[in-house]
mmCIF file of the N, C-alpha and C atoms, coordinates in Angstrom:
data_MODEL
# 
_entry.id   MODEL 
# 
loop_
_atom_site.group_PDB 
_atom_site.id 
_atom_site.type_symbol 
_atom_site.label_atom_id 
_atom_site.label_alt_id 
_atom_site.label_comp_id 
_atom_site.label_asym_id 
_atom_site.label_entity_id 
_atom_site.label_seq_id 
_atom_site.pdbx_PDB_ins_code 
_atom_site.Cartn_x 
_atom_site.Cartn_y 
_atom_site.Cartn_z 
_atom_site.occupancy 
_atom_site.B_iso_or_equiv 
_atom_site.pdbx_formal_charge 
_atom_site.auth_seq_id 
_atom_site.auth_comp_id 
_atom_site.auth_asym_id 
_atom_site.auth_atom_id 
_atom_site.pdbx_PDB_model_num 
ATOM 1   N N  . UNK A 1 1  ? 0.879   -1.142 -0.357  1.00 0.00 ? 1  UNK A N  1 
ATOM 2   C CA . UNK A 1 1  ? 0.120   -0.084 -0.006  1.00 0.00 ? 1  UNK A CA 1 
ATOM 3   C C  . UNK A 1 1  ? 0.991   1.255  -0.026  1.00 0.00 ? 1  UNK A C  1 
ATOM 4   N N  . UNK A 1 2  ? 0.730   2.219  -1.191  1.00 0.00 ? 2  UNK A N  1 
ATOM 5   C CA . UNK A 1 2  ? 1.438   3.567  -0.930  1.00 0.00 ? 2  UNK A CA 1 
ATOM 6   C C  . UNK A 1 2  ? 1.070   4.097  0.571   1.00 0.00 ? 2  UNK A C  1 
ATOM 7   N N  . UNK A 1 3  ? 2.108   5.244  0.459   1.00 0.00 ? 3  UNK A N  1 
ATOM 8   C CA . UNK A 1 3  ? 2.172   6.160  1.645   1.00 0.00 ? 3  UNK A CA 1 
ATOM 9   C C  . UNK A 1 3  ? 0.975   7.214  1.600   1.00 0.00 ? 3  UNK A C  1 
ATOM 10  N N  . UNK A 1 4  ? 0.317   7.544  2.524   1.00 0.00 ? 4  UNK A N  1 
ATOM 11  C CA . UNK A 1 4  ? -0.876  8.221  2.500   1.00 0.00 ? 4  UNK A CA 1 
ATOM 12  C C  . UNK A 1 4  ? -1.820  7.388  1.924   1.00 0.00 ? 4  UNK A C  1 
ATOM 13  N N  . UNK A 1 5  ? -2.638  6.484  2.752   1.00 0.00 ? 5  UNK A N  1 
ATOM 14  C CA . UNK A 1 5  ? -3.726  5.553  1.627   1.00 0.00 ? 5  UNK A CA 1 
ATOM 15  C C  . UNK A 1 5  ? -4.978  6.129  1.586   1.00 0.00 ? 5  UNK A C  1 
ATOM 16  N N  . UNK A 1 6  ? -5.079  7.323  2.156   1.00 0.00 ? 6  UNK A N  1 
ATOM 17  C CA . UNK A 1 6  ? -6.247  7.933  1.841   1.00 0.00 ? 6  UNK A CA 1 
ATOM 18  C C  . UNK A 1 6  ? -6.101  8.622  0.512   1.00 0.00 ? 6  UNK A C  1 
ATOM 19  N N  . UNK A 1 7  ? -4.958  8.575  -0.175  1.00 0.00 ? 7  UNK A N  1 
ATOM 20  C CA . UNK A 1 7  ? -5.054  9.031  -1.675  1.00 0.00 ? 7  UNK A CA 1 
ATOM 21  C C  . UNK A 1 7  ? -5.000  7.946  -2.653  1.00 0.00 ? 7  UNK A C  1 
ATOM 22  N N  . UNK A 1 8  ? -5.364  6.883  -2.124  1.00 0.00 ? 8  UNK A N  1 
ATOM 23  C CA . UNK A 1 8  ? -5.313  5.907  -3.146  1.00 0.00 ? 8  UNK A CA 1 
ATOM 24  C C  . UNK A 1 8  ? -6.390  4.971  -2.812  1.00 0.00 ? 8  UNK A C  1 
ATOM 25  N N  . UNK A 1 9  ? -6.828  4.303  -3.639  1.00 0.00 ? 9  UNK A N  1 
ATOM 26  C CA . UNK A 1 9  ? -8.118  3.164  -3.534  1.00 0.00 ? 9  UNK A CA 1 
ATOM 27  C C  . UNK A 1 9  ? -7.520  1.994  -4.204  1.00 0.00 ? 9  UNK A C  1 
ATOM 28  N N  . UNK A 1 10 ? -8.256  0.656  -3.780  1.00 0.00 ? 10 UNK A N  1 
ATOM 29  C CA . UNK A 1 10 ? -7.290  -0.751 -4.010  1.00 0.00 ? 10 UNK A CA 1 
ATOM 30  C C  . UNK A 1 10 ? -8.922  -0.766 -4.773  1.00 0.00 ? 10 UNK A C  1 
ATOM 31  N N  . UNK A 1 11 ? -8.918  -1.284 -6.015  1.00 0.00 ? 11 UNK A N  1 
ATOM 32  C CA . UNK A 1 11 ? -9.969  -1.861 -6.790  1.00 0.00 ? 11 UNK A CA 1 
ATOM 33  C C  . UNK A 1 11 ? -9.565  -3.037 -7.391  1.00 0.00 ? 11 UNK A C  1 
ATOM 34  N N  . UNK A 1 12 ? -10.324 -4.179 -7.778  1.00 0.00 ? 12 UNK A N  1 
ATOM 35  C CA . UNK A 1 12 ? -10.211 -5.270 -8.317  1.00 0.00 ? 12 UNK A CA 1 
ATOM 36  C C  . UNK A 1 12 ? -9.777  -5.362 -9.881  1.00 0.00 ? 12 UNK A C  1 
ATOM 37  N N  . UNK A 1 13 ? -10.215 -4.111 -10.473 1.00 0.00 ? 13 UNK A N  1 
ATOM 38  C CA . UNK A 1 13 ? -9.234  -3.697 -11.744 1.00 0.00 ? 13 UNK A CA 1 
ATOM 39  C C  . UNK A 1 13 ? -9.587  -2.342 -12.022 1.00 0.00 ? 13 UNK A C  1 
ATOM 40  N N  . UNK A 1 14 ? -8.663  -1.729 -12.916 1.00 0.00 ? 14 UNK A N  1 
ATOM 41  C CA . UNK A 1 14 ? -8.909  -0.348 -13.075 1.00 0.00 ? 14 UNK A CA 1 
ATOM 42  C C  . UNK A 1 14 ? -10.323 -0.053 -14.271 1.00 0.00 ? 14 UNK A C  1 
ATOM 43  N N  . UNK A 1 15 ? -11.094 1.182  -13.860 1.00 0.00 ? 15 UNK A N  1 
ATOM 44  C CA . UNK A 1 15 ? -11.859 1.359  -14.758 1.00 0.00 ? 15 UNK A CA 1 
ATOM 45  C C  . UNK A 1 15 ? -11.285 2.754  -15.828 1.00 0.00 ? 15 UNK A C  1 
ATOM 46  N N  . UNK A 1 16 ? -11.960 2.639  -16.503 1.00 0.00 ? 16 UNK A N  1 
ATOM 47  C CA . UNK A 1 16 ? -11.470 3.647  -17.700 1.00 0.00 ? 16 UNK A CA 1 
ATOM 48  C C  . UNK A 1 16 ? -11.573 5.246  -17.218 1.00 0.00 ? 16 UNK A C  1 
ATOM 49  N N  . UNK A 1 17 ? -10.580 5.896  -17.046 1.00 0.00 ? 17 UNK A N  1 
ATOM 50  C CA . UNK A 1 17 ? -10.104 6.964  -16.630 1.00 0.00 ? 17 UNK A CA 1 
ATOM 51  C C  . UNK A 1 17 ? -9.241  6.807  -15.495 1.00 0.00 ? 17 UNK A C  1 
ATOM 52  N N  . UNK A 1 18 ? -9.154  5.822  -14.777 1.00 0.00 ? 18 UNK A N  1 
ATOM 53  C CA . UNK A 1 18 ? -8.288  5.591  -13.763 1.00 0.00 ? 18 UNK A CA 1 
ATOM 54  C C  . UNK A 1 18 ? -6.639  5.946  -13.691 1.00 0.00 ? 18 UNK A C  1 
ATOM 55  N N  . UNK A 1 19 ? -6.080  6.304  -12.763 1.00 0.00 ? 19 UNK A N  1 
ATOM 56  C CA . UNK A 1 19 ? -4.887  6.438  -13.045 1.00 0.00 ? 19 UNK A CA 1 
ATOM 57  C C  . UNK A 1 19 ? -4.237  5.291  -11.854 1.00 0.00 ? 19 UNK A C  1 
ATOM 58  N N  . UNK A 1 20 ? -3.765  4.478  -12.800 1.00 0.00 ? 20 UNK A N  1 
ATOM 59  C CA . UNK A 1 20 ? -3.304  3.321  -12.114 1.00 0.00 ? 20 UNK A CA 1 
ATOM 60  C C  . UNK A 1 20 ? -1.920  3.395  -11.353 1.00 0.00 ? 20 UNK A C  1 
ATOM 61  N N  . UNK A 1 21 ? -1.661  3.420  -10.479 1.00 0.00 ? 21 UNK A N  1 
ATOM 62  C CA . UNK A 1 21 ? 0.150   3.558  -9.554  1.00 0.00 ? 21 UNK A CA 1 
ATOM 63  C C  . UNK A 1 21 ? 0.615   2.209  -9.716  1.00 0.00 ? 21 UNK A C  1 
ATOM 64  N N  . UNK A 1 22 ? 1.525   2.441  -10.315 1.00 0.00 ? 22 UNK A N  1 
ATOM 65  C CA . UNK A 1 22 ? 2.885   1.474  -10.441 1.00 0.00 ? 22 UNK A CA 1 
ATOM 66  C C  . UNK A 1 22 ? 3.457   1.255  -9.215  1.00 0.00 ? 22 UNK A C  1 
ATOM 67  N N  . UNK A 1 23 ? 3.598   -0.223 -8.531  1.00 0.00 ? 23 UNK A N  1 
ATOM 68  C CA . UNK A 1 23 ? 4.246   0.016  -7.229  1.00 0.00 ? 23 UNK A CA 1 
ATOM 69  C C  . UNK A 1 23 ? 5.186   -1.411 -7.364  1.00 0.00 ? 23 UNK A C  1 
ATOM 70  N N  . UNK A 1 24 ? 6.460   -1.254 -7.101  1.00 0.00 ? 24 UNK A N  1 
ATOM 71  C CA . UNK A 1 24 ? 7.259   -2.530 -7.065  1.00 0.00 ? 24 UNK A CA 1 
ATOM 72  C C  . UNK A 1 24 ? 6.900   -3.734 -6.582  1.00 0.00 ? 24 UNK A C  1 
ATOM 73  N N  . UNK A 1 25 ? 7.163   -4.799 -7.191  1.00 0.00 ? 25 UNK A N  1 
ATOM 74  C CA . UNK A 1 25 ? 6.247   -5.981 -6.577  1.00 0.00 ? 25 UNK A CA 1 
ATOM 75  C C  . UNK A 1 25 ? 6.109   -6.528 -5.225  1.00 0.00 ? 25 UNK A C  1 
ATOM 76  N N  . UNK A 1 26 ? 7.196   -6.240 -4.321  1.00 0.00 ? 26 UNK A N  1 
ATOM 77  C CA . UNK A 1 26 ? 6.374   -6.523 -2.866  1.00 0.00 ? 26 UNK A CA 1 
ATOM 78  C C  . UNK A 1 26 ? 5.695   -5.468 -2.269  1.00 0.00 ? 26 UNK A C  1 
ATOM 79  N N  . UNK A 1 27 ? 5.586   -4.433 -2.788  1.00 0.00 ? 27 UNK A N  1 
ATOM 80  C CA . UNK A 1 27 ? 4.007   -3.935 -2.288  1.00 0.00 ? 27 UNK A CA 1 
ATOM 81  C C  . UNK A 1 27 ? 2.994   -3.779 -3.100  1.00 0.00 ? 27 UNK A C  1 
ATOM 82  N N  . UNK A 1 28 ? 2.684   -4.427 -4.212  1.00 0.00 ? 28 UNK A N  1 
ATOM 83  C CA . UNK A 1 28 ? 1.803   -4.481 -5.361  1.00 0.00 ? 28 UNK A CA 1 
ATOM 84  C C  . UNK A 1 28 ? 0.846   -5.134 -4.741  1.00 0.00 ? 28 UNK A C  1 
ATOM 85  N N  . UNK A 1 29 ? -0.665  -4.907 -5.098  1.00 0.00 ? 29 UNK A N  1 
ATOM 86  C CA . UNK A 1 29 ? -1.658  -5.531 -4.289  1.00 0.00 ? 29 UNK A CA 1 
ATOM 87  C C  . UNK A 1 29 ? -1.693  -6.926 -4.877  1.00 0.00 ? 29 UNK A C  1 
ATOM 88  N N  . UNK A 1 30 ? -1.811  -7.964 -3.908  1.00 0.00 ? 30 UNK A N  1 
ATOM 89  C CA . UNK A 1 30 ? -2.058  -9.286 -4.382  1.00 0.00 ? 30 UNK A CA 1 
ATOM 90  C C  . UNK A 1 30 ? -3.381  -9.609 -5.276  1.00 0.00 ? 30 UNK A C  1 
ATOM 91  N N  . UNK A 1 31 ? -4.450  -8.798 -5.326  1.00 0.00 ? 31 UNK A N  1 
ATOM 92  C CA . UNK A 1 31 ? -5.340  -9.121 -6.176  1.00 0.00 ? 31 UNK A CA 1 
ATOM 93  C C  . UNK A 1 31 ? -5.934  -7.645 -6.388  1.00 0.00 ? 31 UNK A C  1 
ATOM 94  N N  . UNK A 1 32 ? -5.907  -7.156 -7.662  1.00 0.00 ? 32 UNK A N  1 
ATOM 95  C CA . UNK A 1 32 ? -6.364  -5.841 -8.363  1.00 0.00 ? 32 UNK A CA 1 
ATOM 96  C C  . UNK A 1 32 ? -5.447  -5.044 -8.292  1.00 0.00 ? 32 UNK A C  1 
ATOM 97  N N  . UNK A 1 33 ? -5.674  -3.611 -8.407  1.00 0.00 ? 33 UNK A N  1 
ATOM 98  C CA . UNK A 1 33 ? -4.570  -2.668 -8.673  1.00 0.00 ? 33 UNK A CA 1 
ATOM 99  C C  . UNK A 1 33 ? -4.955  -1.487 -7.522  1.00 0.00 ? 33 UNK A C  1 
ATOM 100 N N  . UNK A 1 34 ? -3.837  -0.534 -7.563  1.00 0.00 ? 34 UNK A N  1 
ATOM 101 C CA . UNK A 1 34 ? -4.153  0.691  -6.837  1.00 0.00 ? 34 UNK A CA 1 
ATOM 102 C C  . UNK A 1 34 ? -4.543  1.668  -8.147  1.00 0.00 ? 34 UNK A C  1 
ATOM 103 N N  . UNK A 1 35 ? -5.240  2.848  -7.473  1.00 0.00 ? 35 UNK A N  1 
ATOM 104 C CA . UNK A 1 35 ? -5.575  3.851  -8.346  1.00 0.00 ? 35 UNK A CA 1 
ATOM 105 C C  . UNK A 1 35 ? -5.630  5.212  -7.444  1.00 0.00 ? 35 UNK A C  1 
ATOM 106 N N  . UNK A 1 36 ? -5.565  6.125  -8.120  1.00 0.00 ? 36 UNK A N  1 
ATOM 107 C CA . UNK A 1 36 ? -5.223  7.551  -7.532  1.00 0.00 ? 36 UNK A CA 1 
ATOM 108 C C  . UNK A 1 36 ? -6.674  8.072  -7.543  1.00 0.00 ? 36 UNK A C  1 
ATOM 109 N N  . UNK A 1 37 ? -6.591  8.608  -6.244  1.00 0.00 ? 37 UNK A N  1 
ATOM 110 C CA . UNK A 1 37 ? -7.756  9.321  -6.159  1.00 0.00 ? 37 UNK A CA 1 
ATOM 111 C C  . UNK A 1 37 ? -7.962  10.601 -6.788  1.00 0.00 ? 37 UNK A C  1 
ATOM 112 N N  . UNK A 1 38 ? -9.151  11.403 -6.511  1.00 0.00 ? 38 UNK A N  1 
ATOM 113 C CA . UNK A 1 38 ? -9.350  12.893 -7.324  1.00 0.00 ? 38 UNK A CA 1 
ATOM 114 C C  . UNK A 1 38 ? -8.401  13.322 -6.254  1.00 0.00 ? 38 UNK A C  1 
ATOM 115 N N  . UNK A 1 39 ? -8.428  12.962 -5.091  1.00 0.00 ? 39 UNK A N  1 
ATOM 116 C CA . UNK A 1 39 ? -7.828  14.067 -4.278  1.00 0.00 ? 39 UNK A CA 1 
ATOM 117 C C  . UNK A 1 39 ? -6.227  14.329 -4.527  1.00 0.00 ? 39 UNK A C  1 
ATOM 118 N N  . UNK A 1 40 ? -5.610  12.963 -4.580  1.00 0.00 ? 40 UNK A N  1 
ATOM 119 C CA . UNK A 1 40 ? -4.495  12.724 -5.541  1.00 0.00 ? 40 UNK A CA 1 
ATOM 120 C C  . UNK A 1 40 ? -4.002  13.436 -6.721  1.00 0.00 ? 40 UNK A C  1 
ATOM 121 N N  . UNK A 1 41 ? -4.875  13.242 -7.404  1.00 0.00 ? 41 UNK A N  1 
ATOM 122 C CA . UNK A 1 41 ? -4.753  13.931 -8.671  1.00 0.00 ? 41 UNK A CA 1 
ATOM 123 C C  . UNK A 1 41 ? -4.697  15.673 -8.875  1.00 0.00 ? 41 UNK A C  1 
ATOM 124 N N  . UNK A 1 42 ? -5.709  16.086 -7.831  1.00 0.00 ? 42 UNK A N  1 
ATOM 125 C CA . UNK A 1 42 ? -5.603  17.535 -7.829  1.00 0.00 ? 42 UNK A CA 1 
ATOM 126 C C  . UNK A 1 42 ? -4.416  18.048 -6.928  1.00 0.00 ? 42 UNK A C  1 
ATOM 127 N N  . UNK A 1 43 ? -4.009  17.351 -5.918  1.00 0.00 ? 43 UNK A N  1 
ATOM 128 C CA . UNK A 1 43 ? -2.580  17.476 -5.192  1.00 0.00 ? 43 UNK A CA 1 
ATOM 129 C C  . UNK A 1 43 ? -1.323  17.390 -6.081  1.00 0.00 ? 43 UNK A C  1 
ATOM 130 N N  . UNK A 1 44 ? -1.298  16.837 -7.142  1.00 0.00 ? 44 UNK A N  1 
ATOM 131 C CA . UNK A 1 44 ? -0.513  16.727 -8.241  1.00 0.00 ? 44 UNK A CA 1 
ATOM 132 C C  . UNK A 1 44 ? -0.494  17.854 -8.972  1.00 0.00 ? 44 UNK A C  1 
ATOM 133 N N  . UNK A 1 45 ? -1.620  18.009 -9.219  1.00 0.00 ? 45 UNK A N  1 
ATOM 134 C CA . UNK A 1 45 ? -1.786  19.572 -10.331 1.00 0.00 ? 45 UNK A CA 1 
ATOM 135 C C  . UNK A 1 45 ? -1.483  20.766 -9.679  1.00 0.00 ? 45 UNK A C  1 
ATOM 136 N N  . UNK A 1 46 ? -1.796  20.539 -8.191  1.00 0.00 ? 46 UNK A N  1 
ATOM 137 C CA . UNK A 1 46 ? -1.644  22.121 -7.359  1.00 0.00 ? 46 UNK A CA 1 
ATOM 138 C C  . UNK A 1 46 ? 0.081   22.303 -7.302  1.00 0.00 ? 46 UNK A C  1 
ATOM 139 N N  . UNK A 1 47 ? 0.933   20.687 -6.867  1.00 0.00 ? 47 UNK A N  1 
ATOM 140 C CA . UNK A 1 47 ? 2.157   20.960 -6.742  1.00 0.00 ? 47 UNK A CA 1 
ATOM 141 C C  . UNK A 1 47 ? 2.742   21.457 -7.824  1.00 0.00 ? 47 UNK A C  1 
ATOM 142 N N  . UNK A 1 48 ? 2.388   20.606 -9.052  1.00 0.00 ? 48 UNK A N  1 
ATOM 143 C CA . UNK A 1 48 ? 2.805   21.164 -10.372 1.00 0.00 ? 48 UNK A CA 1 
ATOM 144 C C  . UNK A 1 48 ? 2.671   22.576 -10.771 1.00 0.00 ? 48 UNK A C  1 
ATOM 145 N N  . UNK A 1 49 ? 1.963   22.928 -10.388 1.00 0.00 ? 49 UNK A N  1 
ATOM 146 C CA . UNK A 1 49 ? 1.267   24.567 -10.471 1.00 0.00 ? 49 UNK A CA 1 
ATOM 147 C C  . UNK A 1 49 ? 2.148   25.630 -10.064 1.00 0.00 ? 49 UNK A C  1 
ATOM 148 N N  . UNK A 1 50 ? 2.822   25.235 -8.711  1.00 0.00 ? 50 UNK A N  1 
ATOM 149 C CA . UNK A 1 50 ? 3.586   26.111 -8.165  1.00 0.00 ? 50 UNK A CA 1 
ATOM 150 C C  . UNK A 1 50 ? 4.869   26.544 -8.982  1.00 0.00 ? 50 UNK A C  1 
ATOM 151 N N  . UNK A 1 51 ? 5.343   25.635 -10.010 1.00 0.00 ? 51 UNK A N  1 
ATOM 152 C CA . UNK A 1 51 ? 6.181   25.531 -10.767 1.00 0.00 ? 51 UNK A CA 1 
ATOM 153 C C  . UNK A 1 51 ? 7.582   26.496 -9.763  1.00 0.00 ? 51 UNK A C  1 
ATOM 154 N N  . UNK A 1 52 ? 8.072   25.467 -9.545  1.00 0.00 ? 52 UNK A N  1 
ATOM 155 C CA . UNK A 1 52 ? 9.327   25.917 -8.407  1.00 0.00 ? 52 UNK A CA 1 
ATOM 156 C C  . UNK A 1 52 ? 10.462  25.742 -9.380  1.00 0.00 ? 52 UNK A C  1 
ATOM 157 N N  . UNK A 1 53 ? 10.397  25.613 -10.377 1.00 0.00 ? 53 UNK A N  1 
ATOM 158 C CA . UNK A 1 53 ? 11.778  25.572 -11.237 1.00 0.00 ? 53 UNK A CA 1 
ATOM 159 C C  . UNK A 1 53 ? 12.416  26.672 -11.580 1.00 0.00 ? 53 UNK A C  1 
ATOM 160 N N  . UNK A 1 54 ? 13.569  27.006 -10.898 1.00 0.00 ? 54 UNK A N  1 
ATOM 161 C CA . UNK A 1 54 ? 14.161  28.452 -11.502 1.00 0.00 ? 54 UNK A CA 1 
ATOM 162 C C  . UNK A 1 54 ? 15.602  28.033 -11.416 1.00 0.00 ? 54 UNK A C  1 
ATOM 163 N N  . UNK A 1 55 ? 16.636  29.036 -12.223 1.00 0.00 ? 55 UNK A N  1 
ATOM 164 C CA . UNK A 1 55 ? 17.887  28.462 -12.211 1.00 0.00 ? 55 UNK A CA 1 
ATOM 165 C C  . UNK A 1 55 ? 18.653  28.911 -10.725 1.00 0.00 ? 55 UNK A C  1 
ATOM 166 N N  . UNK A 1 56 ? 19.793  27.901 -10.591 1.00 0.00 ? 56 UNK A N  1 
ATOM 167 C CA . UNK A 1 56 ? 20.184  28.577 -8.790  1.00 0.00 ? 56 UNK A CA 1 
ATOM 168 C C  . UNK A 1 56 ? 21.144  29.288 -8.805  1.00 0.00 ? 56 UNK A C  1 
ATOM 169 N N  . UNK A 1 57 ? 21.202  30.501 -8.246  1.00 0.00 ? 57 UNK A N  1 
ATOM 170 C CA . UNK A 1 57 ? 22.526  31.673 -8.468  1.00 0.00 ? 57 UNK A CA 1 
ATOM 171 C C  . UNK A 1 57 ? 23.506  30.575 -8.172  1.00 0.00 ? 57 UNK A C  1 
ATOM 172 N N  . UNK A 1 58 ? 24.700  31.183 -8.769  1.00 0.00 ? 58 UNK A N  1 
ATOM 173 C CA . UNK A 1 58 ? 25.806  30.861 -8.909  1.00 0.00 ? 58 UNK A CA 1 
ATOM 174 C C  . UNK A 1 58 ? 27.070  30.700 -7.856  1.00 0.00 ? 58 UNK A C  1 
ATOM 175 N N  . UNK A 1 59 ? 26.612  31.499 -6.430  1.00 0.00 ? 59 UNK A N  1 
ATOM 176 C CA . UNK A 1 59 ? 27.106  31.335 -5.362  1.00 0.00 ? 59 UNK A CA 1 
ATOM 177 C C  . UNK A 1 59 ? 26.239  30.591 -4.352  1.00 0.00 ? 59 UNK A C  1 
ATOM 178 N N  . UNK A 1 60 ? 25.056  30.203 -4.947  1.00 0.00 ? 60 UNK A N  1 
ATOM 179 C CA . UNK A 1 60 ? 24.409  29.269 -4.002  1.00 0.00 ? 60 UNK A CA 1 
ATOM 180 C C  . UNK A 1 60 ? 24.477  27.999 -3.917  1.00 0.00 ? 60 UNK A C  1 
ATOM 181 N N  . UNK A 1 61 ? 25.211  27.489 -4.961  1.00 0.00 ? 61 UNK A N  1 
ATOM 182 C CA . UNK A 1 61 ? 25.440  26.097 -5.237  1.00 0.00 ? 61 UNK A CA 1 
ATOM 183 C C  . UNK A 1 61 ? 26.655  25.770 -4.587  1.00 0.00 ? 61 UNK A C  1 
ATOM 184 N N  . UNK A 1 62 ? 27.200  25.038 -3.626  1.00 0.00 ? 62 UNK A N  1 
ATOM 185 C CA . UNK A 1 62 ? 28.447  24.929 -3.142  1.00 0.00 ? 62 UNK A CA 1 
ATOM 186 C C  . UNK A 1 62 ? 28.403  23.555 -2.191  1.00 0.00 ? 62 UNK A C  1 
ATOM 187 N N  . UNK A 1 63 ? 29.500  23.068 -2.339  1.00 0.00 ? 63 UNK A N  1 
ATOM 188 C CA . UNK A 1 63 ? 29.802  21.520 -1.542  1.00 0.00 ? 63 UNK A CA 1 
ATOM 189 C C  . UNK A 1 63 ? 30.941  21.805 -0.739  1.00 0.00 ? 63 UNK A C  1 
ATOM 190 N N  . UNK A 1 64 ? 30.691  22.384 0.413   1.00 0.00 ? 64 UNK A N  1 
ATOM 191 C CA . UNK A 1 64 ? 32.123  22.600 1.548   1.00 0.00 ? 64 UNK A CA 1 
ATOM 192 C C  . UNK A 1 64 ? 32.422  20.868 2.030   1.00 0.00 ? 64 UNK A C  1 
ATOM 193 N N  . UNK A 1 65 ? 31.595  20.246 1.252   1.00 0.00 ? 65 UNK A N  1 
ATOM 194 C CA . UNK A 1 65 ? 32.364  18.736 2.085   1.00 0.00 ? 65 UNK A CA 1 
ATOM 195 C C  . UNK A 1 65 ? 33.679  18.458 1.373   1.00 0.00 ? 65 UNK A C  1 
ATOM 196 N N  . UNK A 1 66 ? 33.619  18.722 0.286   1.00 0.00 ? 66 UNK A N  1 
ATOM 197 C CA . UNK A 1 66 ? 35.067  18.503 -0.672  1.00 0.00 ? 66 UNK A CA 1 
ATOM 198 C C  . UNK A 1 66 ? 35.826  19.737 -0.682  1.00 0.00 ? 66 UNK A C  1 
ATOM 199 N N  . UNK A 1 67 ? 35.852  20.887 0.029   1.00 0.00 ? 67 UNK A N  1 
ATOM 200 C CA . UNK A 1 67 ? 36.296  22.155 0.047   1.00 0.00 ? 67 UNK A CA 1 
ATOM 201 C C  . UNK A 1 67 ? 37.847  21.888 0.589   1.00 0.00 ? 67 UNK A C  1 
ATOM 202 N N  . UNK A 1 68 ? 38.766  22.505 -0.107  1.00 0.00 ? 68 UNK A N  1 
ATOM 203 C CA . UNK A 1 68 ? 39.914  22.087 0.599   1.00 0.00 ? 68 UNK A CA 1 
ATOM 204 C C  . UNK A 1 68 ? 40.330  23.010 1.747   1.00 0.00 ? 68 UNK A C  1 
ATOM 205 N N  . UNK A 1 69 ? 40.890  22.604 2.959   1.00 0.00 ? 69 UNK A N  1 
ATOM 206 C CA . UNK A 1 69 ? 40.961  23.190 4.133   1.00 0.00 ? 69 UNK A CA 1 
ATOM 207 C C  . UNK A 1 69 ? 42.205  24.458 4.049   1.00 0.00 ? 69 UNK A C  1 
ATOM 208 N N  . UNK A 1 70 ? 41.949  25.607 4.497   1.00 0.00 ? 70 UNK A N  1 
ATOM 209 C CA . UNK A 1 70 ? 43.020  26.617 4.583   1.00 0.00 ? 70 UNK A CA 1 
ATOM 210 C C  . UNK A 1 70 ? 44.033  26.027 5.415   1.00 0.00 ? 70 UNK A C  1 
ATOM 211 N N  . UNK A 1 71 ? 45.028  27.388 5.625   1.00 0.00 ? 71 UNK A N  1 
ATOM 212 C CA . UNK A 1 71 ? 46.473  26.833 6.262   1.00 0.00 ? 71 UNK A CA 1 
ATOM 213 C C  . UNK A 1 71 ? 46.337  26.463 7.548   1.00 0.00 ? 71 UNK A C  1 
ATOM 214 N N  . UNK A 1 72 ? 45.093  27.080 8.022   1.00 0.00 ? 72 UNK A N  1 
ATOM 215 C CA . UNK A 1 72 ? 44.868  26.881 9.483   1.00 0.00 ? 72 UNK A CA 1 
ATOM 216 C C  . UNK A 1 72 ? 44.281  25.606 9.763   1.00 0.00 ? 72 UNK A C  1 
ATOM 217 N N  . UNK A 1 73 ? 43.642  24.667 8.461   1.00 0.00 ? 73 UNK A N  1 
ATOM 218 C CA . UNK A 1 73 ? 42.873  23.423 8.834   1.00 0.00 ? 73 UNK A CA 1 
ATOM 219 C C  . UNK A 1 73 ? 41.064  23.571 8.676   1.00 0.00 ? 73 UNK A C  1 
ATOM 220 N N  . UNK A 1 74 ? 40.575  24.979 8.588   1.00 0.00 ? 74 UNK A N  1 
ATOM 221 C CA . UNK A 1 74 ? 39.040  25.207 8.409   1.00 0.00 ? 74 UNK A CA 1 
ATOM 222 C C  . UNK A 1 74 ? 38.712  25.183 7.057   1.00 0.00 ? 74 UNK A C  1 
ATOM 223 N N  . UNK A 1 75 ? 37.454  24.617 7.230   1.00 0.00 ? 75 UNK A N  1 
ATOM 224 C CA . UNK A 1 75 ? 37.131  24.632 5.345   1.00 0.00 ? 75 UNK A CA 1 
ATOM 225 C C  . UNK A 1 75 ? 36.276  25.960 5.287   1.00 0.00 ? 75 UNK A C  1 
ATOM 226 N N  . UNK A 1 76 ? 36.206  26.577 4.138   1.00 0.00 ? 76 UNK A N  1 
ATOM 227 C CA . UNK A 1 76 ? 35.700  27.748 3.986   1.00 0.00 ? 76 UNK A CA 1 
ATOM 228 C C  . UNK A 1 76 ? 34.164  27.523 3.985   1.00 0.00 ? 76 UNK A C  1 
# 
């Protein structure tokens, strides 16, 4: 069963228009399929509508884990 079970429904077979959720073999339903509820579809549409895609600023991307230490052994 997927996380947030209230967003999904287990059915014996998918009906026309249902969005079937593909799950790994260990989590798939023994009999039937899991389909996304209208709430789940609305949530996905809302999250995609937020459009949080934007380029990162050049100085905002850093990885201090691989930075060379300075003369006193401190990482910048």
